[in-house]
C-alpha positions in Angstrom: -2.5 61.1 48.3 0.6 59.3 47.1 4.4 60.0 46.7 5.4 58.5 43.5 8.3 60.8 43.0 9.7 59.9 46.5 9.3 56.3 45.6 10.9 56.6 42.3 14.1 58.4 43.7 14.7 55.4 46.1 14.7 52.9 43.1 15.8 55.1 40.3 18.9 53.3 39.3 17.0 50.0 39.2 14.1 51.3 37.4 16.3 53.3 34.8 18.4 50.2 34.1 15.4 48.0 33.4 14.0 50.6 31.0 17.3 51.1 29.4 17.5 47.3 28.7 14.2 47.5 26.9 15.3 50.4 24.7 18.6 48.4 24.2 16.9 45.3 23.0 13.9 47.0 21.3 11.5 44.3 22.3 8.9 46.5 23.1 5.9 44.1 22.8 6.1 40.7 24.9 9.7 41.3 25.5 11.9 39.4 28.0 10.8 41.7 31.0 7.3 40.7 30.4 8.0 36.8 30.8 10.3 37.5 33.7 7.8 39.7 35.6 5.3 37.0 34.9 7.4 34.3 36.6 8.5 36.7 39.5 4.7 37.4 40.0 3.8 33.7 40.0 6.2 32.9 42.7 5.4 35.9 44.7 1.6 34.9 44.7 2.2 31.2 45.0 0.0 30.8 41.8 0.3 28.6 38.8 -0.5 31.2 36.1 -0.2 34.9 35.8 -1.4 36.4 32.6 -0.3 39.9 32.1 -2.8 42.4 30.2 -3.2 46.1 29.4 -5.2 47.1 32.6 -7.3 45.9 35.5 -10.5 46.6 33.7 -9.4 44.4 30.8 -8.5 41.8 33.4 -12.0 41.7 34.7 -13.5 41.6 31.2 -11.0 38.7 29.9 -11.8 36.8 33.0 -15.5 36.8 32.5 -15.1 36.1 28.7 -13.2 33.0 29.6 -16.0 31.5 31.6 -18.4 31.4 28.9 -21.3 33.4 30.5 -24.2 34.1 28.4 -26.1 37.3 27.9 -28.6 37.7 30.7 -26.5 35.5 33.0 -26.4 37.3 36.5 -23.2 38.2 38.3 -23.1 39.4 42.0 -20.9 42.3 42.9 -20.7 44.9 45.6 -22.4 48.4 45.1 -19.7 49.9 47.0 -16.6 49.7 44.8 -15.1 51.4 41.6 -17.2 51.3 38.5 -15.0 48.9 36.5 -16.2 46.0 38.7 -19.6 46.2 37.4 -19.0 48.0 34.2 -17.3 44.9 32.5 -20.4 42.7 33.4 -22.9 45.2 31.8 -20.5 45.6 28.8 -20.7 41.7 28.3 -24.5 41.8 28.2 -24.7 40.3 31.5 -26.5 41.6 34.4 -24.7 43.0 37.4 -26.7 42.3 40.8 -25.7 44.7 43.3 -25.3 43.6 46.9 -24.5 45.3 50.2 -21.1 45.5 52.0 -20.3 45.2 55.6 -19.8 48.4 57.6 -16.5 47.5 59.2 -14.5 46.1 56.3 -16.3 47.6 53.4 -16.2 44.2 51.5 -19.0 42.4 50.4 -21.4 41.0 53.1 -21.6 37.2 53.1 -24.5 37.0 55.6 -27.3 37.9 53.0 -25.9 36.5 49.6 -28.7 34.1 49.5 -31.2 36.8 49.0 -29.6 37.6 45.6 -29.6 34.2 44.0 -31.9 33.2 41.1 -31.6 30.6 38.6 -29.5 32.9 36.3 -26.8 33.7 38.9 -23.5 32.4 37.5 -20.7 34.0 39.3 -19.7 36.4 41.9 -17.1 39.1 42.1 -15.8 39.8 45.7 -13.7 43.1 45.9 -10.9 43.3 48.3 -11.6 47.0 49.1 -8.9 49.3 50.5 -6.4 46.8 51.2 -7.8 43.9 53.0 -9.5 40.7 51.8 -13.2 39.8 51.6 -14.3 36.7 53.6 -13.1 34.3 51.0 -13.9 31.1 52.9 -17.4 32.0 53.1 -17.5 33.2 49.6 -16.0 30.1 48.3 -18.3 28.0 50.4 -21.4 30.0 49.0 -20.0 29.6 45.5 -19.7 25.8 45.7 -23.0 25.5 47.2 -24.6 27.5 44.2 -22.2 26.3 41.6 -20.8 29.8 40.9 -17.5 31.0 39.5 -15.5 33.4 41.8 -13.6 36.3 40.3 -11.5 38.4 42.7 -11.1 41.8 41.9 -7.8 42.4 43.8 -6.9 45.8 42.4 -6.4 47.3 46.0 -5.1 44.4 48.0 -1.9 43.1 46.2 0.4 41.3 48.8 -2.6 40.8 51.4 -2.7 37.4 52.9 -6.1 35.7 53.8 -6.0 33.0 56.6 -8.7 30.2 56.5 -10.1 28.6 59.8 -7.8 25.9 59.5 -4.7 28.1 59.5 -3.9 27.8 55.7 -2.6 31.1 54.3 -3.3 32.2 50.8 -2.4 35.5 48.8 -5.6 37.5 47.8 -6.2 37.0 44.1 -5.2 33.4 44.1 -8.2 32.0 46.1 -11.1 31.9 43.6 -11.4 30.4 40.2 -9.7 33.8 38.7 -8.1 36.7 40.2 -7.7 40.2 38.7 -5.5 43.2 39.3 -4.5 46.5 38.1 -1.0 48.1 38.1 -2.2 51.7 37.8 0.5 53.9 39.0 -1.3 54.7 42.4 -1.8 51.0 43.3 0.4 49.3 45.9 2.1 47.7 43.1 2.0 50.3 40.3 3.7 50.8 37.0 4.4 54.0 35.2 1.4 53.8 33.0 -1.4 51.2 32.5 -1.0 47.7 33.2 -3.0 44.6 34.7 -2.8 40.9 35.2 -5.0 37.8 35.5 -4.4 34.8 38.0 -5.4 31.3 38.1 -4.4 27.9 39.1 -6.8 26.2 36.5 -4.7 25.2 33.5 -7.6 25.1 31.2 -8.8 28.7 32.3 -5.1 30.0 31.8 -5.0 28.5 28.2 -8.4 30.2 27.3 -7.6 33.6 29.1 -4.1 33.8 27.0 -5.9 33.0 23.9 -8.5 35.8 24.4 -6.0 38.3 25.6 -4.3 37.7 22.3 -7.0 38.1 19.6 -8.3 34.6 20.4 -5.4 33.0 18.9 -3.1 30.0 20.3 -1.1 30.1 17.2 -0.3 33.1 15.2 -3.1 33.9 12.6 -5.3 31.1 13.7 -8.2 32.1 16.0 -10.2 29.7 17.9 -12.4 32.2 19.8 -13.1 35.9 19.7 -10.8 37.7 21.8 -9.3 41.2 22.2 -5.8 42.8 22.3 -4.6 43.4 25.6 -0.9 43.2 26.4 1.3 44.6 29.3 3.8 46.9 27.7 7.5 45.6 28.2 8.8 48.9 29.7 5.9 48.7 32.2 6.9 45.2 32.9 10.6 46.0 33.6 9.3 48.8 36.2 7.1 46.2 37.9 9.9 43.6 38.2 11.8 46.3 40.1 8.8 47.2 42.2 7.8 43.7 42.9 11.2 43.1 45.1 9.9 45.9 47.3 6.2 45.3 47.6 6.4 43.7 51.2 8.6 46.8 52.4 6.1 48.9 50.8 3.3 47.3 52.5 5.1 47.5 55.9 5.6 51.4 55.4 1.8 51.8 54.7 1.1 49.9 57.7 3.6 52.1 59.7 1.7 55.2 58.6 -1.8 53.6 59.3 -0.7 52.6 62.8 0.7 56.1 63.4 -3.0 57.5 62.2 -4.5 54.9 64.6 -2.6 55.9 67.6 -3.3 59.5 67.1 -6.9 59.6 65.7 -8.6 56.7 67.9 -11.0 58.0 70.4 -12.2 61.1 68.5 -15.9 61.6 68.8 -17.6 61.4 65.4 -14.5 59.7 63.8 -14.0 55.8 63.3 -10.7 54.6 62.2 -10.3 51.6 59.9 -11.0 48.2 61.1 -8.6 45.2 60.5 -10.2 41.9 59.8 -8.9 39.1 61.9 -8.6 36.8 58.9 -6.8 39.2 56.6 -3.6 41.2 56.7 -4.2 44.9 55.6 -1.9 46.5 52.9 -3.6 49.7 53.3 -4.1 50.8 49.6 -6.5 53.5 51.3 -6.7 54.7 54.8 -10.2 55.4 55.1 -12.1 57.0 58.2 -15.8 57.0 58.7 -17.1 60.5 59.7 -20.6 60.7 61.6 -23.2 63.4 61.9 -23.1 64.4 58.1 -19.7 66.2 58.8 -17.5 64.3 56.1 -17.9 66.9 53.5 -17.4 69.7 56.0 -14.2 67.9 57.0 -12.9 67.5 53.4 -13.5 71.2 52.8 -11.5 72.1 55.9 -8.7 69.7 55.1 -8.5 71.3 51.5 -8.3 74.8 53.0 -5.2 73.3 54.8 -3.7 72.0 51.7 -4.2 68.5 52.9 -5.3 66.2 50.2 -8.3 63.7 50.7 -10.4 61.6 48.5 -13.9 60.0 48.9 -14.0 56.4 47.7 -17.0 56.3 46.9 -19.5 59.1 46.8 -22.5 57.4 45.2 -23.6 53.7 45.1 -23.2 52.1 41.8 -26.9 51.4 41.5 -27.6 55.4 41.7 -25.1 56.0 38.9 -27.0 56.7 35.6 -25.2 53.9 33.6 -26.6 51.3 36.0 -30.0 52.4 36.9 -31.7 49.9 34.4 -30.3 47.0 36.3 -32.4 47.8 39.8 -36.0 48.5 40.4 -37.1 51.9 41.2 -36.4 52.7 44.9 -33.6 50.1 45.2 -31.6 50.8 48.3 -28.7 49.1 50.2 -28.5 50.6 53.7 -24.8 50.1 54.5 -23.7 51.1 51.2 -25.9 54.3 51.2 -24.5 55.1 54.7 -21.0 54.7 53.7 -21.2 56.7 50.7 -22.0 59.6 53.2 -19.2 58.8 55.7 -16.1 57.6 54.1 -13.0 59.7 53.6 -9.4 58.7 52.9 -6.4 60.2 53.9 -2.9 60.1 52.3 -1.1 56.8 52.9 1.8 55.7 51.0 5.4 54.2 51.1 7.3 57.5 51.8 6.4 57.8 55.5 7.1 61.4 56.7 6.0 61.8 60.3 6.2 65.7 60.1 3.7 65.8 57.3 1.6 63.1 59.0 1.8 65.0 62.4 0.4 68.1 60.4 -2.5 66.1 59.1 -3.5 64.5 62.4 -3.1 68.1 64.1 -5.7 69.7 61.7 -8.0 66.7 62.1 -7.9 67.2 65.8 -8.4 70.9 65.5 -11.4 70.3 63.3 -13.2 68.0 65.9 -11.8 69.1 69.3 -11.6 72.9 69.0 
């Protein structure tokens, strides 16, 4: 699904030099590369504070801990997303309230959010799924109306730009009260292990987030709040510093692949190519098709026979996962989410564009539908 080896080969000298510097100075925890990456990332995103941490799930958990949410408080989140989004809500004794998504962008549906509001609702977590932004202007207006915190799950859309109706542009992850991301190796900005970061423009929240991520201490051995131990490894920061320089180039390569898929797969009966939202750029963390007529699984088996990788993100709504059934009434159903779980399939899309390989993928998909 991704060609990390091909990507590494192109930046090998820079990456190796960064890792070697970490080995030479032996500052393996909170070394210079962590602070340098933090500054670089703040500048790239146009955000006041980046707090690196150990992984994207920690980023979400720490963000919610910093907001002083109380057990039983409700947090809105899409049901069509990776488990981490809702998992941390439950882990903190909060209640994940599953909402439906739009059938075109796959992001949280802003048209019916009022249906989910109760006196216990305290926050909303929009997920910028597959590489483009949720409708943040409407989400922020909704949050202001109901006095909610907004925590952006930006693990799949680093580098994406959201455009407001007045023409203002902001990077995803910098619009809500807090933004969270993952640097898992397969992400658009991925390290060579685990890593994550939390973003905010709020000075008070930034101070609290830093404390929570560092055992609740502002000064060594003096602990103001209960926290956790979540740090970005110095070697991973060195890798990320190199890859951040190439992030826009990587996004362009992914878009090139996506456009080539579009050109060759559009118009095929029973297959729908991805939609690009008018108010967001797309960085194509995933290139996701919708397959009608209950043929998705058949297509995946066919592609596997042809040695073509594919993935289904996601095969089951969160509210049907055993871990989350206690949060919803029996028979709970979100129609768009249910439909997408039966229709979506993602094709390989990455930074190392190889037209010959892509032509093979396209030709076999055409064979499946047209022959």
